[in-house]
C-alpha positions as semicolon CSV with decimal commas, in nm:
position;residue;x (nm);y (nm);z (nm)
1;M;30,248;5,428;-14,033
2;I;30,243;5,782;-13,908
3;V;30,151;5,843;-13,543
4;K;29,995;6,171;-13,457
5;S;30,081;6,312;-13,120
6;R;29,830;6,512;-12,929
7;V;29,926;6,818;-12,743
8;I;29,764;6,841;-12,402
9;K;29,667;7,191;-12,310
10;P;29,815;7,320;-11,980
11;A;29,469;7,403;-11,838
12;A;29,348;7,044;-11,888
13;L;29,667;6,907;-11,732
14;L;29,622;7,128;-11,426
15;A;29,259;7,018;-11,389
16;V;29,358;6,649;-11,398
17;L;29,640;6,705;-11,148
18;A;29,409;6,896;-10,917
19;L;29,143;6,622;-10,923
20;M;29,379;6,326;-10,871
21;P;29,410;6,359;-10,492
22;I;29,035;6,400;-10,457
23;L;28,955;6,104;-10,679
24;S;29,213;5,883;-10,511
25;G;29,039;5,942;-10,178
26;C;28,711;5,809;-10,315
27;Q;28,812;5,445;-10,301
28;G;28,586;5,252;-10,065
29;D;28,854;5,071;-9,865
30;S;29,127;5,332;-9,864
31;S;29,320;5,401;-9,547
32;Q;29,156;5,744;-9,527
33;A;28,810;5,590;-9,537
34;K;28,906;5,333;-9,274
35;S;29,049;5,595;-9,040
36;L;28,736;5,808;-9,086
37;K;28,516;5,508;-9,000
38;T;28,731;5,436;-8,693
39;L;28,708;5,799;-8,580
40;M;28,330;5,804;-8,622
41;A;28,293;5,476;-8,429
42;S;28,510;5,599;-8,141
43;T;28,312;5,925;-8,127
44;K;27,985;5,732;-8,104
45;K;28,130;5,513;-7,825
46;A;28,249;5,821;-7,634
47;Q;27,908;5,983;-7,667
48;A;27,737;5,664;-7,548
49;A;27,972;5,633;-7,250
50;S;27,933;5,997;-7,150
51;S;27,799;6,062;-6,802
52;F;27,610;6,369;-6,916
53;R;27,237;6,341;-6,962
54;K;26,960;6,576;-7,067
55;Y;26,912;6,672;-6,701
56;D;27,136;6,752;-6,405
57;W;27,218;6,466;-6,172
58;V;27,464;6,364;-5,901
59;K;27,674;6,049;-5,875
60;V;27,762;5,938;-5,522
61;S;28,073;5,725;-5,471
62;N;28,222;5,576;-5,156
63;A;28,574;5,646;-5,030
64;Q;28,714;5,375;-5,260
65;G;28,563;5,547;-5,566
66;E;28,290;5,287;-5,629
67;E;27,957;5,434;-5,736
68;V;27,702;5,356;-5,466
69;A;27,410;5,585;-5,553
70;Q;27,263;5,842;-5,788
71;I;27,059;6,148;-5,705
72;T;26,814;6,246;-5,978
73;N;26,538;6,398;-5,765
74;R;26,534;6,763;-5,875
75;P;26,511;6,928;-5,528
76;D;26,800;6,718;-5,396
77;V;27,013;6,782;-5,706
78;V;26,952;7,155;-5,658
79;Y;27,046;7,119;-5,288
80;V;27,382;6,960;-5,378
81;S;27,434;7,220;-5,650
82;D;27,371;7,498;-5,399
83;I;27,628;7,351;-5,161
84;V;27,881;7,352;-5,445
85;G;27,785;7,713;-5,517
86;D;27,818;7,810;-5,149
87;A;28,194;7,833;-5,194
88;A;28,139;8,187;-5,320
89;N;27,945;8,288;-5,007
90;V;28,153;8,129;-4,730
91;D;28,383;8,359;-4,532
92;Q;28,678;8,123;-4,508
93;V;28,744;7,946;-4,833
94;G;29,079;7,782;-4,884
95;L;29,238;7,724;-5,220
96;G;29,409;7,403;-5,324
97;K;29,401;7,043;-5,206
98;K;29,677;7,019;-4,943
99;Y;29,470;7,134;-4,644
100;L;29,257;6,818;-4,636
101;S;29,527;6,572;-4,741
102;H;29,520;6,395;-4,401
103;A;29,140;6,387;-4,364
104;H;28,946;6,064;-4,423
105;P;28,717;6,081;-4,729
106;H;28,366;5,954;-4,675
107;Y;28,172;6,025;-4,996
108;H;28,260;6,168;-5,335
109;Y;27,984;6,357;-5,512
110;T;28,005;6,433;-5,883
111;F;27,757;6,694;-5,999
112;Y;27,685;6,671;-6,373
113;D;27,550;6,992;-6,522
114;A;27,357;6,907;-6,838
115;E;27,361;7,256;-6,989
116;S;27,730;7,341;-6,958
117;K;27,857;6,979;-6,974
118;V;28,071;7,037;-6,665
119;A;28,129;6,779;-6,393
120;I;28,218;6,926;-6,053
121;H;28,358;6,697;-5,785
122;M;28,296;6,734;-5,413
123;T;28,443;6,522;-5,134
124;T;28,301;6,495;-4,784
125;Y;28,507;6,369;-4,492
126;S;28,417;6,156;-4,192
127;D;28,648;6,337;-3,948
128;T;28,594;6,703;-4,040
129;Q;28,303;6,923;-4,145
130;H;28,505;7,056;-4,436
131;V;28,428;6,974;-4,794
132;Q;28,662;6,993;-5,093
133;V;28,527;7,100;-5,432
134;T;28,739;7,037;-5,742
135;N;28,719;7,080;-6,119
136;L;28,601;7,437;-6,082
137;P;28,671;7,678;-6,366
138;I;28,975;7,904;-6,312
139;I;29,048;7,827;-5,943
140;H;29,027;7,445;-5,981
141;A;28,995;7,346;-5,611
142;V;28,857;7,498;-5,291
143;H;28,774;7,373;-4,943
144;Y;28,543;7,517;-4,681
145;K;28,345;7,424;-4,371
146;L;27,989;7,298;-4,412
147;S;27,698;7,391;-4,190
148;P;27,602;7,111;-3,947
149;T;27,283;7,042;-4,148
150;S;27,467;7,016;-4,480
151;Y;27,733;6,798;-4,320
152;Q;27,467;6,554;-4,194
153;K;27,284;6,542;-4,528
154;L;27,597;6,486;-4,735
155;N;27,732;6,217;-4,504
156;H;27,397;6,033;-4,502
157;P;27,276;6,058;-4,865
158;F;27,037;5,762;-4,842
159;K;26,862;5,904;-4,538
160;Y;26,836;6,272;-4,632
161;L;26,888;6,312;-5,007
162;K;26,672;6,037;-5,159
163;A;26,978;5,881;-5,316
164;V;26,894;5,569;-5,516
165;K;27,129;5,276;-5,462
166;V;27,318;5,153;-5,766
167;T;27,325;4,777;-5,809
168;P;27,644;4,628;-5,953
């Protein structure tokens, strides 16, 4: 019996070699497919757990970091946002966090900006009229003195800012 051998053309061999990695990744239960599914699931969980919403809002936490209220009323959210923005207009703004390291925190405000997806943190203190604002672009942290009216409103969010209590 005579066996004929076929000669494989180089172009066909290159095409098969080029397609092998692609075709091997098409298996349903491959490790690549599993890792892709895991990545997609973790992304969905992260998006679901995100604090950002379609609108701006403020989370109010106590000194221990427990969320106690939310501010979603547009005029009050704008008021808190304006206080955060006042850092640019105040005469004596300090940089960094060390200045208020011995002060007693009263409330932590987290302002969530829906458009830019930025969360800016602000801490009020029970023993000083200063406020500390952190997570700012470029300069990171500043502190400055509040007006007496702003100090009262921020240290009494349920009375002045229509903060809604969060139930555990």
